N, C-alpha and C positions, 0 to 999 in steps of 0.2 A: 268597437268596430272589428269585424273579422275579415281578414284579407287572405285569399287563397291564390297562390302562385304556382303555375305549372312551369317547370324548367325542362326544356327539351334536351335530351341527352343523345348525342350521335355516338355510333359504335366506337370511334376513335377517342371519345371523351370518357367512355365508361370506366376505364381503369383509374383515371385521375379524378373522377367525380367525388369519391370519398375523401381524398386529400383536400380538395377545394372546399367541400362541405365542412370539414374540420376547421379550416381557416375561418370560414364564416361563423361557425359556432364559437370559436375563440373570440371573435369580435363581439358576438351577441353576449357572451359571458362578461366580457369587459364593459359592456353597456348596461349590465345589471339584469339581463334577461334570463328567464328560466326556460330551459329547452327540454322538450320531451321528444325523444327519437323512438318512433314506433317501428318495430321490426317484425317480420313474418314468422321468425322462428329463432331458436338458440343459436344457430350457425350465423344467421345474419346479425344477430346481437353481438356475437363474438368478433365478427368482421369490423363492426363500428367501433367496438371497444378497442380492438387492436389498432385500428387507424387513429384513434384519439391518443393512443400511447406513442405512436411512432411517426406521426405526420411532421413533427418538428423536433429538431435536436435541441432547440434553445428555449422551448416553452412547455408548460404542462397545463392541461385543461382539466380541472376537477370534474369527475364524472363517476357514475356508477351504473351497474347493470341491476335492474330491479330484482330484488331477491338475493343479491350477492352483497350483503352488508351495505345497502344503499342508505344514504343519509339525507335527511330533509334539507341539509345544507348544500348538497351537490346541485350545481347550477345546470347540469346535464344529467338526465336520467334516460337510460336506454331501457325500453320496456316492450314486451310482447303486445301485439295488437289487442289481445283479449284481456288485458290488465284492467283492474278496477279503474274507475274514473281517475285520471291523472290530471293534474293542474299544471299548467305552464302558460307562457305567453308566446312561445314559438313551438310549433309542432313540425318535426320533420318526418314525413310519412313515407316509409320504405315498404309499405305493405300493399296488398291487393285491394284493400277496401278504403273507404274514406275515413277521416277522423271523425269519430262519433260526436254528434252534437252535444251529448252530455258533457263533453270535455270543454266546451266553450259557451254554451248557451246562457249561463248565468254569470259570465266573466265581467268584471268591472273594467278591466284594462283592454287595451287593443291586443288582438291575437293574430299572429301570422302563421299560416299553414303553408308548408312547402311540399309540393308533390313533384315527382320526377318521372318524365315521360320518355321512355326509350323509343325514340322514333324509328329505329332500324328494326325493331321486332314487331311484326303485325299483331301478335297477341297482346303485347304490352301496349301498343298503340290503341287497340280497342279497349283495353282495360282503362287507360287514361281517359278516353272519351267517355266511358261509362261513369268514371268518378267525377269528371266535369259536370255531367248531367245531374248526378246525385247532389253535388254542392249547390247547383242551381235550384233543385227541388227544396233545398233548406232555405232558400231565399238569398243565397250568397252570390256574388258575381266573380267567379274565377277569372284570372287573367294570366297571360303569359309572362314569365319572369325570367330572370337569369342570374346566375351567380357570377359576379365579375370581380 
């Protein structure tokens, strides 16, 4: 089963969003999940990489940036949106497009896709609406979610 969740991000939450996301990823790793973080470019990948290194003084979350000595053992892989088919059971999508169906169509396990909607930005809000519709076209039922 594929679950798509859209998390609404308000302007005042934008700065802390990555830190909160890192805490969630730490929990998903502890639960044995494999996470693929899709980013739009190398700068976005570097921001996620940096956030995973610095969000906590007392823990480390093993991760890699695809192409930078990534390992099949890493539970978190940060990758560009145009990377070859990546397998994971949690996709964090920080790009302008949807997670491609080839990433989950043959999956035997449950897949969670997390999208982030910047409600304060009209262009981003329209983009999120378009993504919501694309997931519906794939036969999925996106829902609102929240990182708590």
